[in-house]
N, C-alpha and C positions, 0 to 999 in steps of 0.2 A: 221824137216823132208821138206829137199827142195825138189821136185819133180821130178824126171830124167823123160825123154819120154821112153818108151818102146819100141824096136824094133818091127815092125810089125813082127809075125812070129816066134818072142824070144822061145828059150823051158823055163818053167818051171817058166811061165809069173805072176800065180795066187800069190804067196807070197808077193813079188814087185805091186800089183794094190795093193793088200787088205793092205798091210803096208802106202800105199800114201791116200788110203781111211781113215784110222786109223787116218793119221795126218791131212787130211781136218776136220774130224768129232770134231781133240780138236782144232785146229784153231776156226773154228766156234762156238763151245762153249763157249770159250774164250772171241771172242769178243762179244757174246751174252750178257757175265756176265759184260765186260764192261759198256756196252749198257746200261744194266741194272741196273749197278750203278750212272753211270751218268747222269741218266733220265731227275733228278729236273735242272743241270747244262745245260742241255743239251734246255729245256725248258724254261729254263732263255735266254740262247742265243737266242729262236727264235721269244721270244718277244720284248727282244732288237733288233733285227734285223729288226722287221714291224715298227719299229716306232710308235708304237701305248701304251699309257700308260697303263701295266698292273697291274694286282694286286700284283702279284708278283714284279715289279718293286717301288711299293710302300710299300712292307713290309708285305703285307696281302698274307696270306693264300688262299683267295678267298673273291669277294664278291657280292652282287647282283648287283652291277654296279657304276661305276666311280664316287667317292662323288661329282666332283663338279657337278656332270648332278641331285643330291639334290637340290630342286629349292624351296621346302615350307615343308610344314607340312600337314597332313591329318588328320582327325577321320577318326574313324572305327564305326561298328554296337557294341553295348555291346554285348557281350558270342557270338562271334561271332572269328571262330579262323582263321586270315589271315596267309599265307604263300609266302616266298619270296627266289625265290633259290641263291643258293649260287653255282657257279661252281668252285670243286678247283681242280690244274692243277700240285699239287704236295703233295706227303707222311709226313704226320710231327704229331704233337698232338696240337690241338688246343686249347689256354690255354686262349683266350678271346671274348668273342660275342661281338661285337661292335654295337648300336643300337641310334639313341637320341629322343627326341622330340621337337618337335620347338614351341609348346604352351601348357602351361600345363591345365590339368583335375583339374577334384575336386573331391571330397564323393568318392574316392577309397572304392569298399567292399570289406573288409576283406576278406585276402587269395581266392582272384579271378582275378590276376593280375599275367600273368606270360610272359616271354618270353622265347622259349625253342630250340634244335635243332635237324631234326630229318633228316633221311637219304633217301635215294631212294626208299629206300621198306616201308617205313613208323614207322620204329622201331623210337623211342623218344631216344636221347643220352644224352640229357641234359634237365634238366625244372630250370628257378630260379625266384623265385616267389621277384614281383616288384611291391607292392602296394607301397613302399615307394617314388617310381619314376613318380607317376602318377600325385601328383602335383609340379614337377620340371621338369625344362629347360637343353637342352644340351645332349653333347655324353655321354651314358654313355658305360664302357667296362665290361662288367659282366665275371665272373671268371667263366671257364670252364677246362675239363680234357680231351680231345676225341680227340682219333688218326683218325685221316682223311686219306684217299686215294684217286689217283684222279678221278672224279665223280661227283655227286652235292647230294647237301644237300640242307634240306630246314630251314629257321629262321622260326619259328613263333611265332606271338604276339596273346597272348589274353589278353583283355580289358574287367571290367565289373566297370563300376563309371559313379555316375549322371552327369560328365561335363568329354565326353572322351578326354583324351588328342593326340594330332594333332601328329605322326610320321611322319621324315622325311620322306622323300619322290622323285619319281622324277617323270616324267608327268603324266598326271593322264587325259585321255583323253577315253579308248577301253581297255574294256579288253582284246577282240578278236586282239587287235591291239600288245598288248605290248608282247601277249605269240604267235604270229606268230602261225605256223602249227602245235605246240606240242600236244598231246595226252594230256589229263586231266593227266595222271600218270607222265609227262615230266615238268607238267608245271612251266613258270618263275615265275606266279603269282598269288597263288588262295585262295581259304578258303578249309576248312576240316573240315565245320561242325558249327552249330549255336546254341543259348541259352545256351551254354557251362560256366559252373561254372570250370573250370581244364582244363589240359590239358591232354590229354589218352597216357599213355603207347604206344600206338600204331595210324595209322591212315593208310587208305585205300587208299592207291594214283590213282588208278582208281577212287573213287570214287570224288576226288577232284574238284572244280565247279570254273573256271578263275574267273580272278578276277582283277580290274585296280587298285588296290591299288599297287602304285609301291613303299611299305615299304622297307628303305634301313638298311643295316647289314652288317656285314662282319666280319671274322675269322681270326684271327692273333695267331702266334707260345706265 
């Protein structure tokens, strides 16, 4: 319906006014639905127009940081759960959790080495045993099946080995620096427990401790 202005003082003006508002509400609803349907495309266009390399522009759902910034590997402390935040800008099903080892470790404790994925509430969504990876190097793509929506997730790393593997990482200077002014419950890089032999079904985000272990991880469709 095309709105036709109603003359001031026109008799029986209620029906045309109500019809106009009904038409307007209908058009707003259709527009909202169109925006929601095309949200991922809109995000992609925004990323492309920014001139910056985004996770989506390289085919990822999200990553801890652009992999070109991975400069080395870093060992952690045995039994400590390390978290690395992955920001996701679109909906989909993550089928691969990608990470890597720069320098191989040795003497993996059986059944005590894992990579996992948590949501921002601290619920574990995926958990993969990686005992065999400890003595290997390179990029690993662990198979998962996790529906994701815009928001953030944490990749989690736990190793127990005589010689700890060095995980791909970015800058390694200061935990406060890499986490900015984020609260512990939103930390970009953090730890979530020590002396652990397995990754729990849930963590308490507010109890996270910021860390400078900038481990690399990404999610793909």
